[in-house]
C-alpha positions in Angstrom: -2.0 24.8 -32.0 -2.0 23.8 -28.3 -1.6 20.1 -29.1 1.6 21.0 -31.2 2.8 23.4 -28.4 2.6 20.6 -25.8 4.2 18.0 -28.1 7.0 20.3 -28.5 7.6 21.0 -24.8 7.3 17.3 -24.2 9.9 16.4 -26.7 12.4 19.0 -25.4 11.7 17.9 -21.7 12.3 14.1 -22.7 15.4 15.1 -24.6 16.8 17.1 -21.5 16.1 14.1 -19.3 17.8 11.5 -21.5 20.7 14.0 -21.9 21.2 14.1 -18.2 20.8 10.3 -17.8 23.6 10.0 -20.2 25.7 12.6 -18.3 25.3 10.4 -15.1 26.1 7.2 -16.9 29.2 8.8 -18.5 30.6 10.7 -15.3 34.2 10.4 -15.0 35.2 8.5 -11.7 38.3 10.1 -10.2 40.8 8.1 -8.4 42.6 11.1 -6.8 40.6 13.7 -5.0 41.3 16.6 -2.6 38.5 15.4 -0.2 36.9 12.1 0.2 33.5 11.2 0.4 31.7 11.3 3.5 28.6 9.2 4.9 26.0 11.4 6.1 24.5 9.0 8.8 25.9 8.1 12.2 28.0 11.4 11.9 30.2 9.5 9.4 31.0 6.4 11.1 30.5 3.9 8.4 31.4 0.8 10.6 29.0 1.9 13.3 26.2 1.9 10.8 26.8 -1.5 9.4 27.2 -3.1 12.6 23.8 -1.6 13.7 22.2 -2.8 10.7 23.9 -6.0 9.6 21.8 -9.1 9.8 23.6 -12.1 10.5 22.9 -15.2 7.9 21.5 -17.9 10.2 23.4 -20.5 8.2 26.8 -18.2 8.6 25.8 -18.3 12.4 25.3 -21.9 13.0 28.7 -22.7 11.2 30.3 -19.9 13.3 31.3 -18.1 10.2 33.6 -14.9 10.9 35.5 -12.9 8.5 35.0 -9.8 6.4 33.5 -9.0 3.0 35.0 -6.2 0.7 32.5 -4.2 -1.2 33.3 -1.4 -3.7 30.8 1.2 -5.0 30.9 4.8 -6.7 29.8 7.7 -4.9 28.4 10.0 -7.7 29.1 13.8 -7.7 25.5 14.1 -6.5 26.2 11.9 -3.4 24.5 8.7 -4.6 25.9 5.5 -4.6 25.9 3.1 -7.5 27.9 0.3 -9.1 27.8 -1.7 -5.8 30.4 -4.8 -6.2 31.8 -7.7 -4.4 35.5 -7.4 -4.3 36.5 -10.0 -1.8 33.9 -12.6 -0.5 33.3 -14.7 2.4 30.3 -17.2 2.0 27.3 -16.9 -0.5 25.2 -15.8 2.4 27.5 -13.3 4.0 28.0 -11.9 0.7 24.7 -11.1 -0.2 24.1 -9.6 3.3 27.1 -7.5 2.8 25.8 -6.2 -0.5 22.4 -5.5 0.8 23.3 -3.4 3.8 26.0 -1.5 1.9 23.1 -0.7 -0.5 21.2 0.8 2.2 23.9 3.7 2.6 22.3 6.0 0.2 23.3 9.5 0.8 27.0 10.7 0.9 28.9 14.0 0.7 30.5 13.6 -2.5 34.0 13.9 -2.9 35.9 17.2 -4.1 38.6 17.8 -6.6 39.5 21.7 -6.9 36.5 22.9 -5.4 34.0 20.7 -7.1 32.0 17.8 -6.5 33.2 14.4 -8.4 32.5 11.1 -8.4 34.9 8.6 -6.9 35.2 4.9 -6.0 35.0 3.8 -2.3 36.0 0.2 -1.1 34.9 -0.9 2.5 34.9 -4.1 4.6 31.8 -5.4 6.1 32.7 -7.4 9.1 31.1 -10.6 10.4 32.1 -11.4 14.0 30.6 -13.5 16.8 29.8 -11.2 19.6 29.0 -13.1 23.0 25.1 -13.1 22.0 26.1 -14.5 18.5 28.2 -17.2 20.0 25.3 -18.3 22.3 22.9 -18.4 19.3 25.5 -20.3 17.1 25.8 -23.0 19.7 22.1 -23.3 19.6 21.6 -23.3 15.9 24.7 -25.7 15.1 22.8 -28.9 15.9 20.2 -28.3 13.6 22.5 -27.5 10.6 24.8 -30.4 11.0 22.9 -32.6 8.7 21.5 -29.4 6.8 18.1 -29.8 8.5 17.1 -26.3 9.6 14.5 -26.1 12.5 11.2 -24.1 12.4 11.5 -20.6 13.6 8.7 -19.0 16.1 9.1 -15.5 16.0 7.0 -13.6 18.3 4.5 -16.4 18.5 4.0 -16.8 14.6 5.5 -19.4 12.3 7.9 -18.0 10.0 8.9 -19.3 6.5 12.3 -18.6 4.8 14.0 -16.9 7.7 17.6 -16.3 6.4 18.9 -13.7 8.8 18.8 -12.7 12.5 19.1 -9.4 14.0 20.6 -10.5 17.0 20.4 -7.1 18.8 16.7 -7.4 18.4 16.5 -10.8 20.1 15.1 -10.9 23.7 15.0 -14.7 24.1 15.5 -18.1 22.4 14.1 -21.4 23.5 14.8 -24.6 21.8 12.1 -27.5 21.6 13.0 -30.7 20.0 11.2 -34.4 19.5 7.8 -35.2 20.0 7.1 -32.2 22.1 8.0 -29.8 19.1 5.6 -31.9 17.0 3.0 -31.9 19.6 3.0 -28.3 19.8 3.7 -27.2 16.3 2.9 -30.3 14.1 4.9 -31.9 11.4 6.6 -28.5 10.5 8.8 -29.2 13.6 10.2 -32.2 12.8 13.6 -31.0 12.8 12.9 -28.9 16.2 11.8 -25.6 16.8 13.3 -22.3 17.8 11.1 -20.0 19.7 12.4 -16.5 19.5 11.0 -13.4 21.2 12.2 -10.0 20.0 12.6 -6.7 21.6 11.1 -4.5 18.8 8.7 -6.8 17.1 9.1 -9.0 14.2 10.5 -7.7 11.0 7.9 -7.2 8.1 10.2 -9.0 5.6 9.6 -12.2 7.2 7.1 -14.5 5.6 4.8 -16.1 7.7 2.6 -19.1 7.2 
């Protein structure tokens, strides 16, 4: 009897979860609302949040790429974001980074229509521009990428494999080493030169190291 009761309860809960999931998928997206959704972090300042958390792709820095990427997403009636899409791109690496950073904007105050929470679509620009620090870094990176021969990166005294982004606000210093001296210090991995980077807050965990 207990087993039968448990099975019935489990079936009811599963049906309820399925129904809620279907409702979320089928949620109507309103184009016109009384109150637009508001980002809950950085006091609602979307661009400040983006500029603080954006990591400039290394290849874009080396090529001095500037511009904006337009990204759209839906803020659900519960304040979560979904259906993140690229609307207008710049380069493959900046497009990827724009989608990534927008994906971290997890919680919003949902839009309101006639006093109730509703889902609506939001489109925002993600700006890539060269600050003074970026311009200096771009000049240091440029020679390595002319022939598509990226250098070896040494970040906080560790070799880094697959470095694709640089959080420029976290960079304390950069030193360039080329030629035989680079090979003597770091071996054959340094054949294209070395960028020795020291950070202010420590090496990000997502970098792969040798």
